[in-house]
C-alpha positions as CSV (number, residue, x, y, z in Angstrom):
1,X,0.0,0.0,0.0
2,X,2.9,2.4,0.8
3,X,4.3,1.9,-2.7
4,X,1.0,2.6,-4.3
5,X,0.6,5.8,-2.3
6,X,4.0,7.0,-3.3
7,X,3.3,6.4,-7.0
8,X,0.0,8.2,-6.6
9,X,1.6,11.2,-4.9
10,X,4.2,11.5,-7.6
11,X,1.6,11.4,-10.4
12,X,-0.6,14.0,-8.6
13,X,2.4,16.3,-8.1
14,X,3.4,16.2,-11.7
15,X,-0.3,16.6,-12.8
16,X,-0.9,19.6,-10.5
17,X,2.3,21.2,-11.6
18,X,1.2,21.0,-15.2
19,X,-2.3,22.3,-14.4
20,X,-0.9,25.3,-12.5
21,X,1.5,26.0,-15.3
22,X,-1.4,26.0,-17.8
23,X,-3.5,28.3,-15.6
24,X,-0.8,30.8,-14.6
25,X,1.4,31.1,-17.8
26,X,-0.2,32.7,-20.8
27,X,0.6,31.5,-24.3
28,X,3.3,33.5,-26.1
29,X,1.8,36.1,-28.4
30,X,-1.7,36.0,-26.8
31,X,-2.6,39.6,-26.1
32,X,-5.9,38.5,-24.4
33,X,-4.1,36.2,-22.0
34,X,-1.6,38.9,-21.1
35,X,-4.3,41.4,-20.3
36,X,-6.4,39.1,-18.2
37,X,-3.7,37.2,-16.3
38,X,-3.7,39.5,-13.3
39,X,-7.5,39.4,-12.8
40,X,-8.0,35.7,-13.5
41,X,-5.4,34.7,-11.0
42,X,-7.5,36.2,-8.2
43,X,-10.7,34.4,-9.2
44,X,-11.7,31.6,-6.9
45,X,-12.3,28.3,-8.6
46,X,-15.0,27.5,-6.1
47,X,-17.4,29.9,-7.9
48,X,-16.9,28.1,-11.2
49,X,-19.3,25.4,-12.2
50,X,-17.1,22.4,-13.0
51,X,-19.7,20.9,-15.4
52,X,-18.3,17.3,-15.3
53,X,-19.2,15.0,-18.2
54,X,-18.4,11.3,-18.4
55,X,-18.8,8.9,-21.2
56,X,-17.7,5.5,-22.5
57,X,-16.8,4.4,-26.0
58,X,-17.7,1.3,-28.0
59,X,-14.8,-1.0,-28.5
60,X,-15.6,-1.8,-32.1
61,X,-16.4,1.6,-33.6
62,X,-15.6,4.1,-30.9
63,X,-19.1,5.5,-30.6
64,X,-19.6,7.6,-27.5
65,X,-22.2,6.9,-24.9
66,X,-22.8,9.5,-22.2
67,X,-23.1,8.1,-18.7
68,X,-23.8,9.6,-15.3
69,X,-20.8,11.1,-13.5
70,X,-19.4,8.9,-10.8
71,X,-20.6,11.1,-8.0
72,X,-23.9,9.4,-7.0
73,X,-24.1,8.4,-3.3
74,X,-27.3,6.2,-3.5
75,X,-26.3,2.6,-2.5
76,X,-22.7,3.6,-2.4
77,X,-22.2,1.0,0.3
78,X,-22.6,-1.8,-2.3
79,X,-20.1,-0.4,-4.8
80,X,-17.1,-2.5,-3.6
81,X,-19.0,-5.8,-3.0
82,X,-17.7,-8.6,-5.2
83,X,-21.2,-10.1,-5.1
84,X,-22.3,-7.0,-7.0
85,X,-24.7,-4.2,-6.3
86,X,-27.7,-6.5,-5.9
87,X,-25.8,-9.7,-4.9
88,X,-26.0,-11.7,-8.1
89,X,-22.4,-13.0,-8.1
90,X,-21.0,-16.2,-6.7
91,X,-17.4,-15.7,-5.5
92,X,-14.9,-17.2,-3.1
93,X,-15.6,-14.9,-0.2
94,X,-12.5,-12.6,-0.3
95,X,-12.2,-9.2,-1.9
96,X,-10.9,-9.6,-5.5
97,X,-11.5,-13.3,-5.8
98,X,-13.0,-14.9,-9.0
99,X,-16.7,-14.4,-9.4
100,X,-19.5,-15.7,-11.7
101,X,-23.0,-14.4,-12.0
102,X,-25.9,-16.6,-11.0
103,X,-28.1,-14.8,-13.4
104,X,-27.4,-16.4,-16.8
105,X,-28.4,-13.3,-18.9
106,X,-25.9,-11.2,-16.9
107,X,-23.0,-13.4,-18.1
108,X,-21.0,-12.4,-21.2
109,X,-22.5,-13.6,-24.5
110,X,-19.1,-15.1,-25.3
111,X,-15.9,-15.9,-23.2
112,X,-13.1,-13.5,-24.0
113,X,-10.1,-14.9,-26.0
114,X,-8.1,-14.7,-22.7
115,X,-10.8,-16.4,-20.6
116,X,-8.7,-16.6,-17.5
117,X,-9.3,-12.8,-16.8
118,X,-13.1,-13.2,-17.1
119,X,-13.6,-14.3,-13.5
120,X,-12.0,-11.1,-12.2
121,X,-14.7,-8.9,-13.8
122,X,-15.1,-7.0,-10.5
123,X,-11.6,-5.6,-10.9
124,X,-10.7,-5.9,-14.6
125,X,-12.0,-3.0,-16.8
126,X,-12.6,-3.6,-20.5
127,X,-12.2,-0.6,-22.9
128,X,-15.9,-0.2,-23.4
129,X,-16.4,0.1,-19.6
130,X,-13.8,2.7,-19.0
131,X,-15.0,6.2,-18.1
132,X,-13.6,9.2,-19.9
133,X,-14.2,12.7,-18.5
134,X,-14.4,16.3,-19.5
135,X,-14.6,19.1,-17.0
136,X,-14.0,22.9,-16.8
137,X,-11.8,22.4,-13.8
138,X,-9.3,19.6,-13.0
139,X,-11.3,16.7,-11.6
140,X,-9.9,14.3,-9.0
141,X,-11.6,11.4,-7.2
142,X,-10.1,9.5,-4.2
143,X,-11.9,6.5,-2.9
144,X,-11.0,4.2,0.0
145,X,-12.7,1.1,1.3
146,X,-11.7,-0.9,4.4
147,X,-13.0,-3.8,6.5
148,X,-11.6,-6.1,9.1
149,X,-8.3,-5.9,10.9
150,X,-4.7,-5.8,9.7
151,X,-4.6,-9.6,10.0
152,X,-7.7,-10.6,8.0
153,X,-9.1,-7.4,6.6
154,X,-9.6,-5.9,3.1
155,X,-8.5,-2.6,1.7
156,X,-9.0,-0.9,-1.7
157,X,-7.7,2.5,-2.8
158,X,-8.9,4.1,-6.1
159,X,-7.9,7.3,-7.7
160,X,-9.1,9.0,-10.8
161,X,-7.7,12.3,-12.2
162,X,-8.7,14.2,-15.4
163,X,-7.7,17.6,-16.6
164,X,-8.6,19.6,-19.7
165,X,-5.9,21.4,-21.7
166,X,-8.8,23.1,-23.5
167,X,-12.4,22.4,-24.2
168,X,-11.5,19.6,-26.6
169,X,-8.4,18.0,-25.2
170,X,-8.3,16.1,-21.9
171,X,-6.0,13.5,-20.3
172,X,-5.6,11.8,-16.9
173,X,-4.8,8.6,-15.1
174,X,-6.5,6.0,-12.9
175,X,-5.1,3.9,-10.1
176,X,-6.8,0.9,-8.5
177,X,-5.2,-1.2,-5.7
178,X,-6.9,-3.8,-3.7
179,X,-5.6,-6.2,-1.0
180,X,-7.6,-8.8,0.7
181,X,-5.8,-10.6,3.4
182,X,-8.5,-13.2,3.8
183,X,-10.4,-14.6,6.8
184,X,-9.5,-18.1,5.9
185,X,-6.0,-19.5,5.6
186,X,-4.1,-19.0,2.3
187,X,-6.7,-16.9,0.7
188,X,-5.1,-13.5,0.1
189,X,-5.4,-11.4,-3.0
190,X,-3.3,-8.5,-4.3
191,X,-4.4,-6.7,-7.4
192,X,-3.1,-3.5,-9.0
193,X,-4.2,-1.5,-12.0
194,X,-2.7,1.6,-13.5
195,X,-4.2,3.4,-16.5
196,X,-3.3,6.5,-18.6
197,X,-5.9,8.0,-20.9
198,X,-6.6,10.9,-23.1
199,X,-9.4,12.2,-25.4
200,X,-9.8,14.9,-28.0
201,X,-13.4,15.8,-29.0
202,X,-13.4,18.3,-31.9
203,X,-15.8,19.1,-34.6
204,X,-13.9,17.2,-37.3
205,X,-11.5,15.0,-35.4
206,X,-12.1,12.9,-32.4
207,X,-9.8,10.5,-30.6
208,X,-9.6,8.3,-27.5
209,X,-6.4,6.7,-26.2
210,X,-6.3,4.3,-23.3
211,X,-3.5,2.2,-21.7
212,X,-4.5,-0.2,-18.9
213,X,-2.1,-2.5,-17.0
214,X,-3.5,-5.1,-14.7
215,X,-1.5,-7.3,-12.3
216,X,-3.6,-9.9,-10.4
217,X,-2.2,-12.2,-7.7
218,X,-4.3,-14.6,-5.7
219,X,-3.3,-17.2,-3.2
220,X,-5.4,-20.4,-3.6
221,X,-6.5,-22.6,-0.7
222,X,-8.8,-24.9,-2.6
223,X,-11.7,-24.3,-0.2
224,X,-12.1,-25.6,3.3
225,X,-11.4,-29.3,4.0
226,X,-14.9,-30.0,5.4
227,X,-18.1,-27.9,5.1
228,X,-19.2,-29.0,8.5
229,X,-16.8,-26.5,10.1
230,X,-19.5,-24.0,8.8
231,X,-22.7,-26.0,8.7
232,X,-22.2,-27.9,12.0
233,X,-19.2,-26.4,13.9
234,X,-20.2,-28.0,17.2
235,X,-19.9,-31.5,15.8
236,X,-16.4,-30.7,14.4
237,X,-15.2,-29.3,17.8
238,X,-16.8,-32.0,19.9
239,X,-19.0,-29.4,21.5
240,X,-16.1,-27.6,23.2
241,X,-15.8,-24.6,21.0
242,X,-16.5,-22.9,17.7
243,X,-13.8,-22.7,15.1
244,X,-12.4,-19.3,14.1
245,X,-12.0,-18.9,10.3
246,X,-8.2,-18.9,10.5
247,X,-8.2,-22.2,12.3
248,X,-10.3,-24.1,9.8
249,X,-8.2,-26.5,7.6
250,X,-8.0,-25.9,3.9
251,X,-7.0,-28.0,0.9
252,X,-4.0,-26.0,-0.4
253,X,-1.0,-24.1,0.9
254,X,1.8,-22.4,-1.0
255,X,-0.3,-22.1,-4.2
256,X,-0.9,-19.0,-6.4
257,X,-2.6,-17.9,-9.5
258,X,-1.0,-14.9,-11.2
259,X,-2.5,-13.1,-14.1
260,X,-1.1,-10.1,-15.9
261,X,-3.0,-8.3,-18.6
262,X,-2.2,-5.0,-20.4
263,X,-3.7,-3.4,-23.4
264,X,-3.5,-0.2,-25.5
265,X,-6.8,0.9,-27.0
266,X,-7.1,3.6,-29.7
267,X,-10.2,4.8,-31.5
268,X,-10.3,7.9,-33.7
269,X,-12.4,9.3,-36.5
270,X,-12.4,12.2,-39.0
271,X,-15.7,13.8,-39.8
272,X,-16.6,15.4,-43.1
273,X,-19.5,17.9,-43.1
274,X,-20.6,21.5,-43.4
275,X,-21.2,24.6,-41.4
276,X,-24.6,26.3,-40.9
277,X,-26.3,28.9,-38.9
278,X,-28.3,27.9,-35.9
279,X,-30.6,30.1,-33.8
280,X,-30.6,29.5,-30.1
281,X,-32.3,31.1,-27.2
282,X,-30.0,32.7,-24.6
283,X,-30.9,33.9,-21.1
284,X,-29.1,37.1,-20.2
285,X,-29.0,37.9,-16.5
286,X,-28.6,41.6,-15.5
287,X,-28.3,42.4,-11.8
288,X,-30.5,45.3,-10.7
289,X,-31.0,47.1,-7.5
290,X,-34.2,46.4,-5.6
291,X,-37.0,48.6,-6.9
292,X,-35.3,49.2,-10.3
293,X,-37.4,48.2,-13.3
294,X,-36.1,45.4,-15.4
295,X,-36.7,44.4,-19.0
296,X,-37.9,40.9,-18.1
297,X,-39.1,38.7,-15.4
298,X,-37.4,38.8,-12.0
299,X,-35.5,35.8,-10.9
300,X,-33.7,34.9,-7.7
301,X,-31.7,37.6,-5.9
302,X,-33.6,40.4,-7.8
303,X,-32.1,39.4,-11.1
304,X,-34.0,40.3,-14.3
305,X,-34.2,37.6,-16.9
306,X,-34.3,38.6,-20.6
307,X,-34.8,36.1,-23.4
308,X,-32.8,36.7,-26.5
309,X,-32.1,34.8,-29.7
310,X,-28.6,34.5,-31.0
311,X,-27.2,33.0,-34.2
312,X,-24.3,30.6,-33.9
313,X,-22.3,28.7,-36.5
314,X,-22.3,25.0,-35.9
315,X,-20.5,22.2,-37.7
316,X,-22.7,19.4,-39.0
317,X,-20.9,16.1,-39.5
318,X,-22.1,14.0,-42.5
319,X,-19.6,11.2,-42.9
320,X,-17.0,9.7,-40.5
321,X,-13.9,7.7,-41.3
322,X,-13.2,5.4,-38.3
323,X,-10.2,3.5,-37.1
324,X,-10.0,1.5,-33.9
325,X,-7.0,-0.5,-32.7
326,X,-6.5,-2.7,-29.6
327,X,-3.2,-4.4,-28.7
328,X,-3.3,-6.8,-25.7
329,X,-0.8,-9.0,-24.0
330,X,-1.7,-11.4,-21.2
331,X,0.2,-14.0,-19.2
332,X,-1.0,-16.6,-16.6
333,X,1.0,-18.6,-14.1
334,X,-0.2,-21.3,-11.7
335,X,2.4,-22.0,-9.1
336,X,2.0,-24.7,-6.4
337,X,5.0,-25.7,-4.3
338,X,3.2,-28.5,-2.5
339,X,0.1,-30.3,-3.7
340,X,-2.2,-33.0,-2.4
341,X,-1.4,-35.9,-4.7
342,X,-5.1,-37.1,-4.5
343,X,-6.6,-33.7,-5.4
344,X,-6.1,-34.0,-9.2
345,X,-6.7,-37.1,-11.2
346,X,-4.1,-36.6,-13.9
347,X,-0.5,-35.4,-14.0
348,X,1.3,-34.7,-17.3
349,X,4.5,-32.8,-16.6
350,X,5.6,-33.7,-13.1
351,X,5.7,-37.3,-12.1
352,X,6.0,-36.6,-8.4
353,X,2.7,-34.8,-8.4
354,X,3.9,-32.5,-5.6
355,X,4.4,-29.2,-7.5
356,X,3.2,-27.3,-10.5
357,X,4.6,-24.4,-12.5
358,X,2.1,-23.9,-15.3
359,X,2.2,-20.9,-17.7
360,X,0.6,-19.6,-20.9
361,X,0.7,-16.3,-22.7
362,X,-1.5,-14.6,-25.2
363,X,-1.0,-11.6,-27.6
364,X,-3.6,-10.0,-29.8
365,X,-3.7,-7.0,-32.2
366,X,-7.0,-6.0,-33.8
367,X,-7.7,-3.2,-36.3
368,X,-11.1,-2.1,-37.4
369,X,-11.8,0.4,-40.2
370,X,-15.2,1.9,-40.9
371,X,-17.1,4.5,-42.8
372,X,-20.3,5.9,-41.3
373,X,-23.0,8.0,-42.9
374,X,-24.3,9.9,-39.8
375,X,-27.7,10.4,-38.5
376,X,-29.4,13.8,-38.4
377,X,-27.4,16.0,-40.9
378,X,-30.7,16.8,-42.6
379,X,-34.4,16.0,-42.1
380,X,-34.2,12.9,-44.4
381,X,-31.3,11.3,-42.6
382,X,-33.4,9.6,-39.9
383,X,-30.8,6.9,-39.2
384,X,-27.1,6.3,-39.4
385,X,-25.4,3.7,-41.5
386,X,-21.9,2.3,-41.0
387,X,-19.9,-0.3,-42.8
388,X,-16.7,-1.8,-41.3
389,X,-14.0,-4.5,-41.8
390,X,-11.8,-5.9,-39.0
391,X,-8.7,-8.1,-38.7
392,X,-7.4,-9.7,-35.6
393,X,-4.1,-11.6,-35.2
394,X,-3.8,-13.7,-32.1
395,X,-0.8,-15.7,-30.9
396,X,-0.7,-18.2,-28.0
397,X,2.1,-20.0,-26.2
398,X,1.4,-23.2,-24.3
399,X,3.6,-25.5,-22.4
400,X,5.1,-28.5,-24.2
401,X,5.3,-32.0,-22.8
402,X,8.9,-31.4,-21.7
403,X,7.7,-28.4,-19.6
404,X,10.6,-26.3,-21.0
405,X,9.8,-25.6,-24.7
406,X,6.5,-24.1,-25.8
407,X,3.8,-24.9,-28.4
408,X,2.9,-21.8,-30.5
409,X,-0.5,-21.3,-32.1
410,X,-1.5,-18.5,-34.4
411,X,-5.1,-17.5,-35.4
412,X,-6.3,-14.9,-37.9
413,X,-9.9,-13.6,-38.2
414,X,-11.3,-11.2,-40.8
415,X,-14.9,-9.9,-40.5
416,X,-17.0,-7.5,-42.5
417,X,-20.1,-6.0,-41.0
418,X,-22.5,-3.1,-40.8
419,X,-24.6,-1.1,-38.4
420,X,-27.9,0.7,-38.9
421,X,-29.1,2.9,-36.0
422,X,-31.3,5.7,-34.9
423,X,-30.4,7.2,-31.6
424,X,-31.8,10.7,-31.6
425,X,-35.5,10.0,-32.1
426,X,-38.0,11.2,-29.5
427,X,-40.5,8.4,-29.8
428,X,-38.6,5.4,-31.3
429,X,-35.0,4.5,-31.6
430,X,-33.3,1.3,-32.8
431,X,-30.0,-0.2,-33.7
432,X,-28.9,-3.3,-35.6
433,X,-25.3,-4.5,-36.0
434,X,-23.9,-7.6,-37.6
435,X,-20.7,-9.1,-38.9
436,X,-19.7,-12.2,-40.8
437,X,-16.4,-14.0,-41.0
438,X,-14.5,-14.0,-44.3
439,X,-11.1,-15.6,-43.9
440,X,-9.1,-18.1,-41.8
441,X,-10.7,-19.2,-38.5
442,X,-13.6,-16.7,-38.9
443,X,-15.1,-18.5,-41.9
444,X,-18.6,-19.7,-41.0
445,X,-18.9,-17.4,-37.9
446,X,-21.3,-14.6,-37.6
447,X,-22.9,-12.3,-35.1
448,X,-26.1,-10.2,-35.3
449,X,-27.8,-8.2,-32.6
450,X,-30.4,-5.4,-32.4
451,X,-32.8,-3.6,-30.3
452,X,-35.8,-1.3,-30.7
453,X,-36.7,1.3,-28.0
454,X,-40.1,3.0,-27.8
455,X,-40.7,5.9,-25.3
456,X,-44.2,7.4,-24.7
457,X,-46.4,9.0,-22.1
458,X,-49.2,7.1,-20.5
459,X,-51.4,8.4,-17.6
460,X,-48.8,11.0,-16.6
461,X,-46.1,8.4,-16.6
462,X,-43.1,7.9,-18.9
463,X,-43.2,4.4,-20.3
464,X,-40.2,2.7,-22.1
465,X,-40.7,-0.5,-24.1
466,X,-37.6,-2.3,-25.4
467,X,-37.2,-5.4,-27.5
468,X,-33.7,-7.0,-27.9
469,X,-32.4,-9.9,-29.8
470,X,-29.2,-11.5,-31.0
471,X,-28.2,-14.6,-33.0
472,X,-24.6,-15.9,-33.3
473,X,-22.6,-18.8,-34.6
474,X,-19.1,-18.7,-33.1
475,X,-16.3,-21.0,-32.4
476,X,-15.5,-21.5,-28.7
477,X,-12.5,-19.4,-27.5
478,X,-9.0,-20.8,-28.1
479,X,-8.5,-21.9,-24.5
480,X,-11.7,-23.9,-24.5
481,X,-10.1,-25.8,-27.5
482,X,-6.4,-25.9,-26.4
483,X,-4.7,-25.9,-23.1
484,X,-1.5,-27.6,-21.7
485,X,-0.5,-27.7,-18.1
486,X,0.6,-30.1,-15.4
487,X,-2.9,-31.5,-14.5
488,X,-5.0,-30.3,-17.4
489,X,-4.3,-31.0,-21.1
490,X,-6.7,-30.8,-24.0
491,X,-6.8,-30.2,-27.7
492,X,-10.4,-30.1,-28.8
493,X,-9.8,-29.5,-32.5
494,X,-13.2,-31.0,-33.4
495,X,-15.3,-28.6,-31.4
496,X,-18.4,-27.4,-33.3
497,X,-19.5,-23.8,-33.4
498,X,-21.9,-22.6,-30.7
499,X,-25.2,-21.4,-32.2
500,X,-27.2,-19.1,-30.0
501,X,-30.5,-17.2,-30.3
502,X,-31.7,-14.8,-27.7
503,X,-34.9,-12.7,-27.5
504,X,-36.0,-10.5,-24.6
505,X,-38.5,-7.7,-23.9
506,X,-38.4,-5.0,-21.2
507,X,-41.2,-2.7,-20.0
508,X,-40.6,0.1,-17.5
509,X,-42.7,2.8,-15.8
510,X,-40.6,5.7,-14.4
511,X,-43.2,7.1,-12.1
512,X,-44.4,3.8,-10.7
513,X,-40.8,2.5,-10.3
514,X,-41.6,-0.7,-12.2
515,X,-39.4,-2.6,-14.5
516,X,-40.3,-6.0,-16.1
517,X,-37.8,-8.0,-18.2
518,X,-38.6,-11.4,-19.8
519,X,-36.2,-13.3,-22.0
520,X,-35.5,-16.7,-23.6
521,X,-32.3,-18.2,-25.1
522,X,-31.6,-21.3,-27.1
523,X,-28.0,-22.7,-27.4
524,X,-26.8,-25.5,-29.6
525,X,-23.4,-27.0,-28.9
526,X,-23.2,-25.3,-25.5
527,X,-19.5,-25.4,-24.3
528,X,-18.7,-25.7,-20.6
529,X,-16.3,-27.1,-18.1
530,X,-17.5,-30.5,-16.8
531,X,-17.1,-32.0,-13.4
532,X,-13.4,-32.9,-14.2
533,X,-12.8,-29.2,-15.2
534,X,-12.4,-30.3,-18.9
535,X,-14.2,-28.4,-21.7
536,X,-16.9,-30.4,-23.4
537,X,-19.9,-29.7,-25.6
538,X,-23.5,-30.5,-24.8
539,X,-25.1,-33.1,-27.1
540,X,-28.5,-31.4,-26.9
541,X,-30.1,-28.0,-27.3
542,X,-30.4,-26.0,-24.1
543,X,-33.1,-23.4,-23.3
544,X,-33.0,-20.8,-20.6
545,X,-36.0,-18.8,-19.6
546,X,-35.7,-15.7,-17.3
547,X,-38.1,-13.2,-15.9
548,X,-37.1,-10.3,-13.7
549,X,-39.3,-7.8,-11.9
550,X,-38.1,-4.7,-10.2
551,X,-40.5,-2.7,-8.1
552,X,-39.6,0.3,-6.0
553,X,-42.0,1.7,-3.4
554,X,-41.9,5.1,-1.6
555,X,-43.9,6.6,1.2
556,X,-42.3,10.0,2.2
557,X,-38.7,9.2,3.3
558,X,-39.4,5.5,3.5
559,X,-38.2,3.4,0.5
560,X,-38.4,-0.2,-0.4
561,X,-36.6,-1.4,-3.5
562,X,-37.3,-4.9,-4.7
563,X,-35.8,-7.2,-7.4
564,X,-37.1,-10.7,-8.0
565,X,-35.6,-12.9,-10.7
566,X,-36.9,-16.3,-11.9
567,X,-34.9,-18.4,-14.3
568,X,-35.2,-22.0,-15.6
569,X,-32.6,-24.1,-17.3
570,X,-33.8,-27.0,-19.5
571,X,-30.9,-29.2,-18.1
572,X,-29.6,-28.4,-14.6
573,X,-27.0,-31.1,-14.8
574,X,-25.3,-29.2,-17.6
575,X,-26.3,-25.6,-16.9
576,X,-27.3,-25.3,-13.2
577,X,-29.1,-22.1,-12.2
578,X,-31.0,-21.1,-9.1
579,X,-34.7,-20.7,-9.9
580,X,-35.2,-17.8,-7.6
581,X,-33.0,-14.8,-6.8
582,X,-34.1,-12.0,-4.5
583,X,-32.8,-8.6,-3.5
584,X,-34.7,-6.2,-1.1
585,X,-33.5,-2.9,0.3
586,X,-35.5,-1.1,3.0
587,X,-34.2,2.4,3.9
588,X,-34.9,5.9,4.9
589,X,-33.6,8.6,2.6
590,X,-33.7,12.3,3.6
591,X,-31.8,15.6,4.0
592,X,-30.3,16.8,7.3
593,X,-28.4,19.8,8.6
594,X,-30.3,22.4,6.6
595,X,-30.5,20.0,3.7
596,X,-26.8,19.9,3.0
597,X,-26.3,16.3,4.4
598,X,-28.0,13.5,2.5
599,X,-28.7,10.3,4.5
600,X,-29.6,6.8,3.4
601,X,-30.1,4.5,6.4
602,X,-31.4,1.0,6.1
603,X,-30.8,-2.7,5.6
604,X,-30.7,-4.9,2.5
605,X,-31.0,-8.7,2.0
606,X,-29.9,-11.0,-0.9
607,X,-31.1,-14.6,-1.3
608,X,-31.2,-17.3,-3.9
609,X,-32.8,-20.8,-3.9
610,X,-30.7,-23.9,-3.4
611,X,-29.0,-25.4,-6.4
612,X,-25.8,-27.4,-7.3
613,X,-23.7,-24.3,-8.0
614,X,-20.6,-24.5,-10.1
615,X,-17.4,-25.4,-8.3
616,X,-14.1,-23.7,-8.6
617,X,-10.8,-25.3,-9.8
618,X,-7.6,-23.4,-8.8
619,X,-5.3,-24.9,-11.4
620,X,-7.2,-23.3,-14.3
621,X,-8.8,-20.5,-12.3
622,X,-12.3,-21.1,-13.6
623,X,-15.7,-22.4,-12.6
624,X,-16.9,-25.9,-13.5
625,X,-19.6,-28.4,-12.7
626,X,-19.5,-30.3,-9.4
627,X,-18.7,-34.0,-9.4
628,X,-22.0,-35.8,-8.8
629,X,-20.1,-39.1,-8.1
630,X,-18.4,-37.6,-5.0
631,X,-21.0,-37.7,-2.3
632,X,-18.8,-36.0,0.2
633,X,-18.3,-32.9,-2.1
634,X,-21.5,-32.8,-4.1
635,X,-23.5,-30.2,-2.4
636,X,-26.2,-27.6,-2.8
637,X,-25.7,-24.0,-1.8
638,X,-28.3,-21.3,-1.3
639,X,-31.4,-21.0,0.7
640,X,-29.5,-18.7,3.0
641,X,-30.1,-14.9,3.2
642,X,-27.3,-12.4,3.7
643,X,-28.3,-9.3,5.5
644,X,-26.3,-6.0,5.7
645,X,-27.1,-2.9,7.8
646,X,-25.7,0.4,6.6
647,X,-25.7,4.2,6.8
648,X,-24.8,6.0,3.6
649,X,-24.1,9.8,3.7
650,X,-23.3,12.5,1.2
651,X,-21.9,15.9,2.2
652,X,-21.1,18.4,-0.6
653,X,-18.5,16.5,-2.6
654,X,-17.9,13.7,-0.1
655,X,-19.6,10.3,0.1
656,X,-19.1,7.9,2.9
657,X,-20.7,4.9,4.5
658,X,-20.5,2.4,7.4
659,X,-21.8,-1.1,7.0
660,X,-22.3,-4.1,9.3
661,X,-21.8,-6.9,6.7
662,X,-23.5,-10.4,7.1
663,X,-25.1,-9.3,10.3
664,X,-27.2,-12.5,10.4
665,X,-24.3,-14.9,10.6
666,X,-25.4,-18.0,12.4
667,X,-23.5,-19.8,15.1
668,X,-24.4,-23.1,13.4
669,X,-26.5,-24.9,10.9
670,X,-26.1,-22.2,8.2
671,X,-25.4,-22.8,4.5
672,X,-23.4,-19.6,4.2
673,X,-21.6,-20.3,0.9
674,X,-21.5,-18.5,-2.5
675,X,-19.3,-21.2,-4.0
676,X,-19.2,-24.8,-2.8
677,X,-16.6,-25.2,0.0
678,X,-15.8,-21.5,0.0
679,X,-17.6,-19.8,3.0
680,X,-18.9,-16.3,3.0
681,X,-16.9,-14.0,5.2
682,X,-18.2,-13.7,8.8
683,X,-19.9,-10.6,10.1
684,X,-17.7,-7.5,10.0
685,X,-17.7,-3.7,9.7
686,X,-17.0,-2.1,6.4
687,X,-16.3,1.6,5.8
688,X,-15.8,3.6,2.6
689,X,-15.2,7.2,1.7
690,X,-15.0,9.0,-1.7
691,X,-13.9,12.6,-2.3
692,X,-14.4,14.7,-5.4
693,X,-12.1,17.6,-6.0
694,X,-12.3,20.4,-8.6
695,X,-9.1,22.5,-8.5
């Protein structure tokens, strides 16, 4: 943690020095800056509206999507929970450990090409999920989470800094460090991410550049040796005492999974268009003395408001030339200095079966070129149309049978595709995007998805109706087809393509606080990890049905937020899912201290019905089916609520919370697991604080 803080202080010092240099030193030859330097240096930045904007960009074509600024305090207490904001994720109990959503439609449509990073989605940020910012003033966010003690606790420090050189050009950095010591033996995690980013948003040229470097280190314990230490602790201690988490035996010691992933992402475009005059209405505020006649209506503080029309020149883009590039390098190591010889069935590289040093690496470079005819440049252009072509080169290194040399694999994919979209309509909007493979490994593969959104008024309420669908025919990712290590070795060269169809509809009422979502999916050649943690394909079609209802109630300052999800798998032995998942949040939300302090005080509960949840295998770092032939290990989890008490506050630019996590922890007989044989952390206090600075 000290090293991270030193790096952060250095970056902040350099950034602030640059900011002050830009603010205090006028550009050479600028008469205006020379004349106003003295006055502007005496203006307090506290009186300037920062006007913070944030957005994300599409990884394929670089389209911008505006998103809320990361300053919302509502439910801030859940932001750092690995189980997610509403508790949908199964995970190993410790901060930063691998996770997997119990809600099937929340899972990625496809595994990434480097699938070993997918279970760390609570920490790893993909390019399309990164937040770019633009602000009148330099923007800094510092966030700190802590729980437990120095022996078994968790800490996370996050920092985000962005500064504008001018109204178009901005740059910054992001730091994210988390350390979970673990309540159970040999369970610690240590993750670090450092990012540099920049953006330029001009009329004709736009660009985004992002560098992210992730280092993920996790100590593996293989779960506890016997679940009865949690489900029936009195029996295990012969009625004399209850076991503390640190004293419960685990399966592994001296075992680590280490993942490193870094990428450079660039998207930029050049717009062709024309300039035209536009008439806008401007409010001019003239301060007047009390009793003095004004030319318009009086506003607050005796100000007179006058409406005027003003002509401005605006640039109207018609056509965009787009280029997007992503370069990624990743490396995985599994290191075990001592192993239980009975834990794994097979050994390929080490005859003693007492240690493993597995490794694999992955490199990818992808370029996409597109031409877009933009929406809205005249009254007839009611939709935008884009055509694109992409090429991706991927290289993989796997261990050879001698454990010294490597097997090298290369894959090439070329796709052509197009997008038709309408995003600026008041009543109806839609989008459809598809691509089809043309060369090498991509031949025969295709993806098509689309949605239609309808917004209308009904009985003084705003109603949104959305229909979504996608269809795809894709080859399972490389590591589902090839992997070489000490205990796992497969080359599934005959795997068929997965054919998926998905349809869902969503209906929401803003005023009523109601959201209903129903969907169905069919999968042919479903690819999964079986009970031996080996990839296989299902010999039958699978169907998944899901229905989710969200209903929020309010009576004055009393709120009750509810989420109920029902889902059904056609074959639970291949794709196990809990039929029922619940989240309820009862709280008071009000303003205190002359309405400058916002308070959210309450309790929430998360629950899911019992099912044979996927197990976790440390040597490959992924989730797989349980072994139904092992009666001692084959177990259901669920049927157990987790209740948290919290107080969440917001004062000016500061958010903070206190939480009593897992307050309902039972002294015995509880099934408190999110993953088989990996207990949920015991009850403990969690705190978090987040500051926003504009200077």
